N, C-alpha and C positions, 0 to 999 in steps of 0.2 A: 182182560180183552180190551182191544182200540177199536175206536170208534171207526177210526179207516179199516181196519181191516183184521175183523173176526178169528180170521185160521189163525195167526202169528201165535204163537206159545206164552205162556206167561216167563216159563222157565229156559233159561239156553243148556244149550246140551251141555255136555263135562268136556274140555279141553281134554284133548292129547298133549301129549306132553313132547314139545318138538326138537327134530332133530335124529340119529343113529340112536339107535335100540340098544337096549344091556349086551345082545348078542352081539350084534353089529358089530361096538363097537373089541369086543373081546375078539372078535376075527382077524379086524385090521388089527389091533396089537401083536398076535399072534405071526401074521403076514411079517408086521416089520422087525419082531424079534426075531422069524424067522431068517431074515434077509441081509440082517444086523454082523448076525452070528455066519452066514457066508462070506462076508465083508472082511470079517477081523480071521476067520480062515484063511481069506487067502492072503490077507498080508502076511500070516503068521510061515507063512511058505517060505525055503529058503531063498534070497536070494538070487546066489547065484543061479541056479535053475529062472528066473526072470530073465537075466541079462544074457543065458546063453540065447531064450527063444527069441527077443529081439533081435540079436544080432546075425540068428538064421534070417529074417522075418523081413529086414534093412536089405541087403543086397538081396536083391531082385534078380532071376533069370535072366530077362532079355531088360535090354535098355526101353526106356517110359519113351512114350512120344508127347512131343513137347505138347502142353496143354492153349488151345486159341489164345491169344495175349495176354501170352506169358510174355512176350519176346518186347511188349509196348512199351514204350517208355514216356507215360503220358505228363508232365508238370505244366502247374497253373499260373 
């Protein structure tokens, strides 16, 4: 006991391990494995289908309106 504060216990409580638990680590690992599998599956798709998709989306039906400041040429 301490003479100044007699209500303080002599033994300290057991420290809990810092950081996420084993269950949380396993859940994170499963999430990232699933995301990696999706990316790898997307990369194995045929390239011809992807180029066809980008060709269709790159040509809009209507002309684009100019953005504000698009035609400004400022040089310092």
